[in-house]
C-alpha positions as CSV (number, residue, x, y, z in Angstrom):
1,M,-1.7,-64.1,-65.3
2,K,-3.9,-66.8,-63.8
3,F,-4.4,-67.8,-60.2
4,Y,-5.6,-71.2,-59.0
5,Y,-6.9,-71.0,-55.5
6,L,-6.9,-74.3,-53.5
7,V,-9.4,-74.1,-50.7
8,A,-9.2,-77.0,-48.2
9,A,-12.6,-77.5,-46.5
10,Y,-13.3,-79.6,-43.5
11,N,-16.7,-79.0,-41.9
12,E,-16.9,-75.5,-43.4
13,E,-20.5,-75.2,-44.3
14,R,-20.8,-72.1,-42.2
15,V,-18.2,-70.0,-44.1
16,L,-17.7,-71.6,-47.5
17,E,-20.4,-69.9,-49.4
18,K,-19.2,-66.4,-48.2
19,T,-15.7,-67.3,-49.2
20,V,-16.7,-68.3,-52.7
21,R,-18.6,-65.0,-53.1
22,E,-15.5,-63.1,-52.1
23,L,-13.3,-65.2,-54.4
24,A,-15.6,-64.3,-57.4
25,V,-13.4,-61.3,-57.9
26,I,-10.4,-63.4,-58.8
27,P,-11.7,-64.8,-62.2
28,Q,-13.2,-61.3,-62.9
29,R,-9.9,-59.6,-62.3
30,F,-7.7,-62.4,-63.8
31,P,-9.7,-64.1,-66.6
32,G,-9.2,-67.9,-66.7
33,S,-8.4,-68.2,-63.0
34,E,-10.1,-71.0,-61.1
35,I,-11.2,-71.9,-57.6
36,L,-10.8,-75.5,-56.4
37,L,-12.9,-76.5,-53.4
38,L,-11.3,-79.5,-51.7
39,D,-13.5,-81.3,-49.2
40,N,-11.5,-83.6,-46.9
41,G,-13.7,-86.0,-45.0
42,S,-16.3,-83.4,-43.8
43,Q,-19.1,-84.7,-41.5
44,D,-21.5,-81.9,-42.2
45,N,-23.0,-80.5,-45.4
46,T,-19.7,-79.1,-46.8
47,W,-19.4,-81.6,-49.7
48,A,-23.0,-80.9,-50.8
49,L,-22.3,-77.2,-50.6
50,C,-19.1,-77.6,-52.6
51,Q,-21.1,-79.4,-55.4
52,R,-23.8,-76.7,-55.5
53,L,-21.2,-73.9,-55.7
54,A,-19.4,-75.7,-58.5
55,Q,-22.7,-76.1,-60.4
56,E,-23.6,-72.4,-59.9
57,N,-20.2,-71.0,-60.9
58,S,-18.2,-72.0,-64.0
59,W,-14.9,-71.0,-62.4
60,V,-15.4,-73.3,-59.4
61,S,-14.7,-77.0,-59.3
62,A,-15.2,-79.3,-56.4
63,Y,-13.4,-82.5,-55.3
64,H,-14.1,-84.9,-52.4
65,N,-11.7,-86.9,-50.3
66,D,-12.8,-89.5,-47.8
67,E,-9.7,-89.0,-45.7
68,K,-9.4,-86.0,-43.4
69,G,-6.5,-83.5,-43.4
70,M,-5.4,-80.3,-45.0
71,G,-2.5,-82.0,-46.7
72,T,-4.9,-84.6,-48.2
73,A,-6.9,-81.8,-49.7
74,F,-4.0,-79.8,-51.0
75,K,-2.3,-82.8,-52.6
76,R,-5.6,-83.7,-54.3
77,G,-5.8,-80.1,-55.7
78,L,-2.2,-80.3,-57.0
79,R,-2.9,-83.6,-58.7
80,E,-6.0,-82.1,-60.4
81,L,-4.0,-79.1,-61.6
82,Q,-1.3,-81.4,-63.0
83,N,-4.0,-83.1,-65.0
84,K,-5.2,-79.7,-66.3
85,N,-1.7,-78.8,-67.6
86,I,-2.1,-75.2,-66.3
87,P,0.1,-72.5,-67.7
88,R,3.6,-72.6,-66.2
89,D,3.6,-68.9,-65.4
90,S,0.4,-69.0,-63.4
91,W,0.3,-69.2,-59.6
92,I,-1.2,-71.8,-57.3
93,V,-2.6,-70.3,-54.1
94,F,-3.0,-72.4,-50.9
95,C,-5.4,-70.6,-48.6
96,A,-7.6,-71.2,-45.6
97,S,-11.4,-71.6,-46.2
98,D,-12.2,-68.4,-44.3
99,L,-9.7,-66.2,-46.1
100,P,-8.1,-64.9,-42.9
101,F,-6.0,-62.4,-44.8
102,G,-8.7,-61.3,-47.2
103,F,-6.8,-60.3,-50.3
104,S,-4.0,-58.4,-48.5
105,D,-1.6,-61.3,-49.4
106,L,-2.6,-61.0,-53.1
107,E,-2.1,-57.2,-53.1
108,S,1.4,-57.7,-51.5
109,F,2.2,-60.3,-54.2
110,L,1.1,-58.0,-57.0
111,E,3.1,-55.0,-55.6
112,L,6.3,-57.1,-55.9
113,G,6.1,-57.2,-59.7
114,P,7.4,-59.3,-62.6
115,A,11.1,-59.3,-61.5
116,A,10.2,-60.8,-58.2
117,W,7.8,-63.3,-59.7
118,Q,10.5,-64.6,-62.0
119,E,13.1,-64.7,-59.2
120,N,11.0,-66.5,-56.6
121,I,9.3,-69.9,-56.8
122,L,7.2,-69.4,-53.6
123,F,5.7,-66.5,-51.8
124,V,4.3,-66.7,-48.3
125,G,1.7,-64.4,-46.8
126,S,3.4,-64.2,-43.5
127,K,2.0,-63.2,-40.1
128,R,5.7,-62.9,-39.0
129,H,6.6,-60.2,-41.6
130,S,7.6,-56.9,-39.9
131,Q,5.0,-55.0,-41.8
132,S,2.1,-57.4,-41.2
133,Q,-0.9,-56.2,-39.2
134,V,-1.7,-59.0,-36.8
135,Q,-3.7,-59.3,-33.5
136,R,-3.7,-62.8,-32.1
137,N,-4.2,-64.4,-28.7
138,W,-1.1,-65.2,-26.6
139,K,-1.3,-68.9,-27.1
140,R,-1.1,-68.6,-30.9
141,R,1.7,-66.0,-30.8
142,F,3.8,-68.1,-28.3
143,G,3.2,-71.3,-30.2
144,S,4.2,-69.7,-33.5
145,V,7.5,-68.4,-32.1
146,I,8.4,-71.8,-30.6
147,F,7.5,-73.7,-33.8
148,E,9.5,-71.2,-35.9
149,L,12.6,-71.8,-33.7
150,A,12.2,-75.6,-33.8
151,R,11.8,-75.5,-37.6
152,F,15.0,-73.5,-37.9
153,L,17.1,-75.6,-35.5
154,I,15.9,-79.0,-36.8
155,L,15.5,-78.3,-40.6
156,Q,17.2,-74.9,-41.1
157,I,14.0,-73.5,-42.5
158,K,14.5,-69.7,-42.8
159,T,10.9,-68.9,-43.6
160,K,9.4,-67.5,-40.4
161,D,5.7,-68.4,-41.0
162,T,5.1,-71.7,-42.8
163,Q,1.4,-71.6,-41.9
164,G,0.5,-68.5,-44.0
165,S,-1.0,-68.4,-47.4
166,L,1.3,-69.8,-50.1
167,F,1.7,-68.7,-53.7
168,L,3.5,-71.4,-55.7
169,R,4.7,-70.8,-59.2
170,A,3.0,-73.4,-61.4
171,D,6.3,-74.6,-63.0
172,Q,7.2,-75.9,-59.6
173,I,4.2,-78.3,-59.3
174,A,6.6,-81.3,-59.4
175,L,7.4,-80.6,-55.8
176,L,4.2,-82.6,-55.1
177,Q,6.2,-85.8,-55.4
178,N,8.1,-84.9,-52.2
179,L,5.1,-84.1,-50.0
180,N,3.9,-86.9,-47.7
181,S,2.0,-85.2,-44.9
182,N,-1.7,-85.3,-44.8
183,D,-2.3,-82.7,-42.2
184,Y,-1.1,-79.1,-41.5
185,F,2.6,-80.2,-41.7
186,F,2.1,-80.3,-45.4
187,T,2.9,-76.6,-45.7
188,V,6.2,-77.1,-43.7
189,E,7.2,-79.8,-46.2
190,L,6.3,-77.5,-49.1
191,V,8.3,-74.6,-47.8
192,Y,11.3,-76.8,-47.0
193,F,11.5,-78.2,-50.5
194,A,10.8,-74.8,-52.1
195,E,13.7,-73.3,-50.1
196,K,15.9,-76.2,-51.4
197,S,14.8,-75.6,-55.0
198,G,14.8,-71.8,-55.2
199,K,14.0,-68.5,-53.6
200,V,11.2,-68.1,-51.1
201,T,10.0,-64.6,-50.0
202,E,7.6,-63.7,-47.2
203,M,5.0,-60.9,-47.8
204,P,3.1,-58.7,-45.3
205,I,-0.6,-59.4,-44.7
206,K,-3.4,-57.9,-42.7
207,L,-5.1,-60.5,-40.5
208,R,-8.8,-60.3,-40.1
209,P,-10.3,-60.5,-36.6
210,E,-10.4,-64.2,-35.6
211,I,-13.9,-65.7,-36.0
212,R,-12.9,-69.0,-34.4
213,N,-11.8,-69.8,-30.9
214,S,-8.3,-71.2,-30.6
215,N,-8.2,-74.8,-29.7
216,I,-4.4,-74.9,-29.6
217,S,-2.9,-76.8,-26.7
218,I,0.7,-75.7,-26.3
219,L,1.8,-79.0,-24.7
220,K,-0.2,-81.4,-27.0
221,D,0.2,-79.6,-30.3
222,G,3.7,-78.5,-29.5
223,S,4.8,-82.1,-28.8
224,K,3.1,-83.3,-32.0
225,S,4.8,-80.6,-34.1
226,L,8.2,-81.4,-32.6
227,L,7.7,-85.1,-33.3
228,Q,6.7,-84.4,-36.9
229,L,9.8,-82.3,-37.4
230,L,12.1,-85.0,-36.1
231,K,10.4,-87.7,-38.2
232,F,10.7,-85.5,-41.3
233,R,14.4,-84.9,-40.6
234,Q,14.9,-88.6,-40.3
235,R,13.1,-89.3,-43.6
236,L,15.4,-86.8,-45.3
């Protein structure tokens, strides 16, 4: 089994090298696995750091996008993997640049076993799973619950946490053609189309202590999310 970790990086020079050191265990444990560093319009030294890390590690590749946005980065990564013709039974992992779950999502994935891997096309490392260990500030908890309810009412998305880490089976890479969003809404689109195409399962995770202050505005970000959901439904 091989894993292809897609790491979206915007102004992440502070954490990216540490993340790559942690991810070194993946190709060691699963030979042939790769890490794709996806810079998306960073204004610091992130892109230079990505290039250096790719030069120093044969299992790391780096790609630059002028446009900002997590969706921009992840779509670029998916296109690069399509060009590589990766094995259809491998897994594409969409993760944050600071690995907020460590490898607790991977361990949950491995515990599910081959039968579940064949049955599901997408697994979600979910902060809303009943067995997850999560401590978050009240704004993030409240915002997550409201966004979850809105997704279900507007799009009938059953997955409770669309913002977790995502494990997509490589034979489903064609879902890329349905994904339009260039920001964090990308993962909502991916989960929606995955639910329409097959089975999606949420997995328990252990959330590391937050190293960043929350910049979430319940009113501003909530309004933006609602508007994106309505526009997406209209497009459908």
